[in-house]
C-alpha positions as CSV (number, residue, x, y, z in Angstrom):
1,M,151.1,60.9,140.5
2,A,151.5,57.2,139.9
3,M,154.0,56.4,137.2
4,T,153.8,53.2,135.1
5,S,156.8,51.0,135.0
6,P,158.8,50.9,131.8
7,T,157.7,47.3,131.2
8,H,154.0,48.2,131.6
9,D,152.0,47.4,128.5
10,V,150.9,50.7,127.0
11,S,149.0,49.3,124.0
12,A,145.6,50.0,125.5
13,A,146.6,53.6,126.2
14,A,148.0,54.0,122.7
15,A,144.7,52.7,121.3
16,L,142.8,55.2,123.4
17,F,144.9,58.1,122.2
18,H,144.6,56.8,118.6
19,S,140.8,56.8,119.0
20,L,141.1,60.5,120.0
21,S,143.5,61.4,117.2
22,D,140.9,62.5,114.6
23,P,139.8,66.1,114.9
24,S,136.2,65.2,114.0
25,R,136.1,62.6,116.8
26,L,137.4,65.2,119.2
27,R,134.9,67.8,118.1
28,I,132.1,65.2,118.5
29,L,133.3,64.3,122.0
30,Q,133.6,68.0,123.0
31,R,130.0,68.6,121.7
32,L,128.7,65.5,123.6
33,A,130.4,66.8,126.7
34,E,127.8,69.7,126.6
35,S,124.7,67.4,126.2
36,E,123.5,64.4,124.3
37,A,122.8,64.8,120.6
38,R,121.4,63.0,117.6
39,V,123.3,62.5,114.4
40,T,121.3,65.2,112.7
41,D,122.3,67.6,115.6
42,L,125.9,66.8,115.2
43,T,125.9,67.1,111.4
44,A,124.3,70.5,111.6
45,E,126.3,71.9,114.4
46,L,129.7,70.6,113.3
47,G,129.3,70.9,109.6
48,L,130.1,67.3,108.9
49,A,128.5,64.9,106.5
50,Q,126.1,62.4,108.0
51,S,128.2,59.5,106.9
52,T,131.3,61.0,108.6
53,V,129.4,61.6,111.8
54,S,128.0,58.0,111.8
55,K,131.4,56.5,111.1
56,H,133.0,58.4,114.0
57,L,130.2,57.7,116.4
58,A,130.6,54.0,115.6
59,C,134.3,54.2,116.4
60,L,133.7,56.1,119.6
61,R,131.0,53.6,120.6
62,D,133.3,50.6,119.8
63,C,135.9,52.2,122.2
64,R,133.1,52.6,124.8
65,L,133.7,56.4,125.0
66,I,130.1,57.1,124.1
67,D,126.7,55.4,124.5
68,S,123.3,55.9,123.0
69,R,119.7,55.7,124.0
70,T,116.8,55.2,121.6
71,E,113.6,57.3,121.8
72,G,111.1,56.3,119.1
73,R,113.1,56.2,115.9
74,Q,115.8,58.5,117.1
75,S,119.1,57.7,118.8
76,F,120.6,60.2,121.3
77,Y,124.4,59.9,121.8
78,R,126.1,60.9,125.1
79,L,129.5,60.5,126.8
80,E,129.7,57.1,128.5
81,H,132.7,58.3,130.6
82,P,132.6,62.0,131.5
83,E,136.2,61.6,132.6
84,V,137.1,62.4,129.0
85,I,136.4,66.0,129.9
86,D,139.3,65.8,132.4
87,L,141.5,64.4,129.7
88,F,140.6,67.4,127.4
89,E,141.4,69.8,130.3
90,A,144.7,68.1,131.0
91,A,145.6,68.2,127.3
92,E,144.8,72.0,127.2
93,T,147.1,72.5,130.2
94,L,149.9,70.6,128.5
95,L,149.4,72.5,125.3
96,E,149.6,75.8,127.1
97,Q,152.7,74.7,129.0
98,T,154.5,73.6,125.8
99,G,153.5,76.6,123.9
100,H,151.5,74.4,121.5
101,A,154.8,73.1,120.2
102,V,153.2,69.9,119.1
103,A,151.6,72.0,116.2
104,L,155.2,72.3,114.8
105,C,155.9,68.5,115.1
106,P,156.9,67.2,111.7
107,N,155.0,63.9,112.3
108,Y,151.8,65.1,113.9
109,G,151.7,68.9,113.6
110,A,149.5,71.1,111.4
111,E,151.9,70.7,108.4
112,A,151.8,66.9,108.7
113,A,148.0,66.9,108.7
114,S,147.7,68.8,105.4
């Protein structure tokens, strides 16, 4: 595995991980990994408000993680880079290997989120 040097600028990677740091955005990406969807599909399936879904879709689109196509008056959203699925799988592996210890982290764990 190629390692980055200590002087390598990691700001773009930090921005990527920040874009993935919201549970609603992760749920949207996971859903779009299955198939494309409209805002109405996402609100119904994920139990989120339309304004919330639209806000998160805009963020993900700005980060170029998703794209959309228009059909009539409807927009269908899809992953622009299916490699995000590999990232999710790597994260699951890491969580399993660490015993989900990040959930106990005082800065980012479950208690910090509430």
